[in-house]
PLY file of the C-alpha trace (Angstrom):
ply
format ascii 1.0
element vertex 140
property float x
property float y
property float z
element edge 139
property int vertex1
property int vertex2
end_header
15.80 -2.75 9.13
14.34 -2.24 12.56
11.65 -4.27 14.03
8.87 -2.83 15.93
10.49 -1.54 18.99
8.87 -2.94 22.23
5.41 -3.07 20.60
2.68 -4.58 22.61
-0.15 -6.98 21.34
-2.42 -4.02 20.95
-0.08 -2.17 18.87
0.40 -5.28 16.52
-3.45 -5.16 16.12
-3.07 -1.62 15.30
-0.45 -2.23 12.59
-2.42 -4.95 11.24
-5.43 -2.84 10.71
-3.41 -0.23 8.87
-2.26 -2.82 6.59
-5.66 -4.02 5.99
-6.71 -0.38 5.29
-3.93 -0.13 2.82
-4.87 -3.18 1.28
-8.50 -2.48 0.80
-7.65 0.78 -0.51
-5.09 -0.82 -3.29
-7.91 -3.18 -4.18
-10.51 -0.50 -4.78
-7.89 1.58 -6.83
-6.32 -1.14 -9.10
-8.83 -4.41 -9.09
-12.03 -3.98 -7.48
-13.83 -4.64 -10.82
-13.78 -7.22 -13.43
-13.95 -6.06 -17.45
-16.75 -7.94 -18.41
-16.09 -10.53 -20.94
-12.45 -10.76 -19.97
-10.31 -11.94 -16.94
-9.12 -8.27 -16.42
-9.35 -6.66 -12.94
-9.32 -2.98 -12.85
-10.18 -0.24 -10.35
-10.81 3.51 -9.81
-7.51 4.46 -10.98
-8.00 3.11 -14.42
-11.54 4.25 -14.62
-10.64 7.82 -13.20
-7.67 7.86 -15.26
-9.93 8.07 -18.43
-10.24 11.54 -17.73
-7.31 13.46 -19.33
-4.95 14.51 -16.99
-7.27 15.36 -14.01
-8.11 11.51 -13.38
-4.44 10.49 -12.82
-3.73 13.42 -10.58
-6.80 12.84 -8.51
-5.87 8.97 -8.29
-2.40 10.26 -7.20
-3.73 11.48 -3.92
-5.12 8.21 -2.93
-1.64 6.72 -3.77
-0.15 9.18 -1.69
-2.23 8.62 1.17
-1.30 4.89 1.17
2.41 5.60 1.19
1.86 7.97 4.16
0.02 5.10 5.95
2.74 2.67 5.34
5.27 5.55 6.57
3.17 5.14 9.81
4.41 1.52 10.16
8.05 2.64 10.12
8.97 1.35 6.93
12.61 1.56 5.66
13.25 4.94 3.81
14.33 2.98 0.72
10.95 1.05 0.63
8.99 4.40 1.03
10.90 5.71 -1.87
10.33 2.64 -3.94
6.50 3.16 -3.26
6.64 6.89 -4.33
8.76 5.73 -7.49
5.77 3.22 -8.14
3.07 6.00 -8.01
4.97 8.57 -9.80
5.71 6.06 -12.83
1.94 5.36 -12.58
0.96 8.87 -12.69
3.48 9.97 -15.11
2.72 7.05 -17.85
-1.27 7.51 -17.00
-0.80 11.25 -18.68
-0.33 9.55 -22.16
-3.96 9.08 -23.57
-5.01 5.53 -24.06
-1.46 4.29 -23.74
-1.72 5.35 -19.86
-4.88 3.98 -19.36
-3.70 0.29 -20.70
-0.63 0.81 -18.38
-2.84 1.62 -15.35
-4.70 -1.90 -15.81
-1.30 -3.71 -15.71
0.89 -1.80 -13.35
-1.22 -1.56 -10.30
1.29 0.69 -8.30
-1.17 0.49 -5.18
-1.26 -3.25 -5.22
2.52 -3.47 -5.45
2.95 -0.94 -2.46
0.44 -2.83 -0.48
2.11 -6.16 -1.06
5.40 -4.36 -0.10
3.72 -3.12 3.01
2.21 -6.75 3.90
5.64 -8.30 3.50
7.46 -6.16 5.72
4.61 -6.38 8.38
4.88 -10.16 8.05
8.52 -10.37 8.19
8.81 -7.77 11.52
6.18 -10.00 13.19
8.21 -12.97 12.54
11.19 -11.64 14.20
9.61 -10.83 17.49
9.54 -13.39 20.29
6.23 -15.53 20.15
6.31 -15.85 24.11
6.86 -12.16 25.00
5.83 -11.67 28.27
4.80 -8.01 29.88
7.60 -6.45 31.68
7.26 -7.06 35.62
6.92 -3.94 37.85
9.98 -3.48 40.15
7.63 -3.31 43.18
8.99 -5.73 46.16
0 1
1 2
2 3
3 4
4 5
5 6
6 7
7 8
8 9
9 10
10 11
11 12
12 13
13 14
14 15
15 16
16 17
17 18
18 19
19 20
20 21
21 22
22 23
23 24
24 25
25 26
26 27
27 28
28 29
29 30
30 31
31 32
32 33
33 34
34 35
35 36
36 37
37 38
38 39
39 40
40 41
41 42
42 43
43 44
44 45
45 46
46 47
47 48
48 49
49 50
50 51
51 52
52 53
53 54
54 55
55 56
56 57
57 58
58 59
59 60
60 61
61 62
62 63
63 64
64 65
65 66
66 67
67 68
68 69
69 70
70 71
71 72
72 73
73 74
74 75
75 76
76 77
77 78
78 79
79 80
80 81
81 82
82 83
83 84
84 85
85 86
86 87
87 88
88 89
89 90
90 91
91 92
92 93
93 94
94 95
95 96
96 97
97 98
98 99
99 100
100 101
101 102
102 103
103 104
104 105
105 106
106 107
107 108
108 109
109 110
110 111
111 112
112 113
113 114
114 115
115 116
116 117
117 118
118 119
119 120
120 121
121 122
122 123
123 124
124 125
125 126
126 127
127 128
128 129
129 130
130 131
131 132
132 133
133 134
134 135
135 136
136 137
137 138
138 139
């Protein structure tokens, strides 16, 4: 795994914004709303998924966007593959009426992918020197 190569503080801030954006979308898609009378959280993915075939395919676009944003952070290819696998399973099982809708509530592929992105982002931040100074110019 590679660290963020020679990243400046403003690049860390930009990466943090991307991670926060991913987390916001994941929450909207997977757990934004509480099912009244239960402790169950669900998102637009489960709600839109009630439309047979079309709903799960529409949600796939947002899930794919989340993976594309994660790729902007140079996540390892195997992690991006895992993220793609998570959304593929979500989409495939989501195509099955009723069973897929119940599965959507529990699987939460977008939250899984956001968590994976956050963990890798934090791990990379910790590996960099805390007191990294700007490079001095070579002028005498």
